[in-house]
Every structure is written in C-alpha cells, then in structure tokens.
N, C-alpha and C positions, 0 to 999 in steps of 0.2 A: 544415641536413641533417647528420645524424651519419654519420661514416665507417662503413662496414660492414666487419666482419671477414669472412674467407673462410667461416667457419662460418655467419654470418648470411646471406651471399649465397647459400649453398647451401640453407639453410632456405627462403629466399624463392622460390628456383627450384622447390623441391619443392612448396611451397604453390601456386604457379602451375600446376604439372602437375595437382595434385589438383583445383584449381578448374576447369580445362579438362575434366577427366574427368567431374566432377559436372554441369557445364553441358551437356555432350553427352548425358548420361544423362537429365536432367530438362528438357531443352528442350521447348517454348518457354516454359514457364510459370514457370521458376525462374531468377532472376537470381543470378549468383555473382560476388562481388567480392573481390578481394585488396587488403587495406590494408597499406601499408608504414608502420608506426608509427614508424620511425626518421626519417621525413620527413612529419610531421604536416600541414604546409602544402600538400603535394602527395601525400597519403596513397593516393589510389586508384591502385594500381599496374596492375591489370587488371580489366576488367569484361566478363562474358560474358552473353549473352541480355539485353542491356540493356533493362530495363523502367522504370528510374527517371529515365532521361534524363541521368544523370551521365556524366562522361568521365574517362579517365585523367588524373591530375594534380589532380583536385578534392581539397579538404582533408578531413581526418579528421572523422568524426562525433563527437557527444558521447560515444558509447560508446567510440570509439577513444581519445579524449582521456583518458577516465577510466582506461583501461588503462595509458596512458602514465604517468599520475601515480601509479597504485597497482599495484605488482606482485602484490599479494594480491587483486586484482580477480578475480571469478568467471571461470574459464577458458571455461565453456560456459554460454551463455544461449540456451535453446532455445524455439522456438514462441511468441515474444512478439508481441503485436499491433503492427502498423505500418501506415503509409500512404505511398503514392507521392505525388509532388508534385501530381498531378492529382486526388487524393482516393481513388484505388482502394485498397481494403482489401488488406492484405498480412499474411503471417505470416513472421516472420524468425527466423533463428538465427545467433548470432555466436560464433565459436570463436577464442580467443586463442592465439597461438603464441609460446612463450618460447625464448630461447636457453639455452645451458649455464649462464649466469650467473643465470638466473631472471628475466630482463627480457623484457617483452613487445616483440616486434619486428615482429609482423604480426597480422593478423586475417583469417579467412576467414568471409565473411558470405553467407548464402543468404536471398533475398527471394522469396517465393512469391506470385504474383498470385492472390488468392482469387476475384476476380470471375469468372474462367473456370469454377472449380469450383462457384461459386454458381449460375452459368447451368446447368451440367450438372445440379445438384441439382434446380433448378426443373423442368427437362425430365423428369428421372427421376420426381420427385414427381407430375407431371401424368400420366405414362405409367402408373404403377402405381396410380393412384387408381381406385377403383370407386364405382359408384352403387348403394347398397343398394336392392334392389327385392323386395318380398315376393312379387311374381308370378313372379319368376325365382330362386327360392331352391333352388339345387342345388350339388352339390359333385362335382368329378371325382376327389376323393381318397377312397380307400376308408375307411369308418368306422373310427376307431381308429388310423389311420396317424399322425396328428399325436401321439397319446399315445406311440406307439413311438418316433418320432423324438425326442420330448422326453426319454424315458428314456435313449436312447442318448447324447444331448447331455449329460445330467446325469452319466452314467457317465464319459464322456471328460473332462468338466470336473473331476471329482474327481481325475483323473490328470494334470491340467494339460496336456491335449492336445486334439486334435480327433478326431471319429469316424473319419475316413479315415486318421489317423496312429496309430491304436491298434496296439500290438504284437500278433502272432498270439495269444499266450497271454492277453492281456487281451481281445482280441476274442472268444475262445472262452468266457472267464469271463462276458463280457457276454451272449452269446447264450444260454448256459445259464441265466443269471439271468432273461432274458426268457421262456425256456421255463417255468421254475419258476413265474413270476408269472402264466402263462397268456396272455401278450401274443402269443405265437406262434400262439394259437388264433384270433386275429383274421383276417378274410378278407384274403387277399393279404399277409399279414404277412411272409412270406419275401421277397417282392419289395421290400417297403418297407425291410426291414433291409439287404438286399443293396445297394439303391440308396443308402441313406444312408451305408453303410460303404465304398462303392466297391468291393465285391467281387461275385463271382458268386453266384447262388442255390445253386449246388452247394456252395460254401464254406460258406454259412450252414447248409445241411442237414447238412454234415459236422460243423460246430461244434456243432450242436444234439444230436448223438448222445450 
C-alpha cells in the first residue's frame, strides 16, 4: 500500500461523499463503488447498494489495474455492458480520479442492474399492446390531431427544444405558421395545440391573432 499525501486523502474523502450521494439518489438499482487505486490488493474502499456481493477490501478490477499502469487511460468509460457474478445484466460507468501529479488514485464506479428495468419494460410493453380488430375501428382523437402534434414536434426539434419549452416568441411563430397552413381549421385544433404546448386555449387564440 502506497502512503497517501494529505491531498490524496482529501480527494478520497470527497469521492466517498459523492458516492454516498449518488447511491442515495439511485437506490436500490444502482451499486456505487469507490476504488482506492493506491491499494490495489484491497481496492474496494466503499460499496453502496451492494448488488455484486463484493465487500470492502476486495482487490481492484481489471479496469482499475489498467488505470494504475497507465495515467493516460481514458478517464470516463460510460455505459459499458457488464454482468454481476450471478449472471444478471448490468450497465456500468467508471470514472477515474487523478491527483495533482496526474496519477490515478481512485475510481468511482456505477453498476446498474438492468434486470429490474427489463422487467418494467416487459410489463409496460404488455400494458400498451393492443389487438387490432376491424370490428372495433375507432379513434378518440379528433381527425388531424396527430398531424398538428407532428408539426409542433418538428418545429420544436428544429430549435433543439421540446414543445412545452418553446419561448413565447417561438410559440407565437409556430401558431401563426399553423394558422397559415390551415392546420387550425381542423376540428378542435385549438385544444390539440394548447394541450401539446402545455398552455391555455386562450393563449393559443391570442397567439393566432
């Protein structure tokens, strides 16, 4: 084990605080691990939301060893595929921490258990699935409403934003463009526009003047 300087000790303490905050925020599906790369034989300094079964004092991973050997190693490796010891799929991110000398002294790693989200996804997919039936062909959406929403989405995308985040002047320009194109002549168009923009119908009527 390499003796730590006061600066290195402080850095490790700060990384531990960050790890604890992340773990509390993303519990219970994200494991957060602090690796002390100055002590590779006992690198796991702290582990929160333990999903991997490792314990404090366990040795450094291959990624940790690579950082120890190469100060030029990539500082952030995000969202790479991983697996826990029992085979569960995971998504991991590893962040290297250097001291003032440019030496990797620690790593902050996040391991997300994907099986929980895959379960959610299957439930959601089942819930939103529909069975097409020609005998029950109806729509609760006014005719043309989807066209209006698509035009609004396209307008917002060109400005690199979302419909509800449009600035007032941009929203007014959008509404006037919809009016010029005849889209506001569609039945219940004002309601559709207001709902998609997250504003009142009165605002849309005002913008259309």
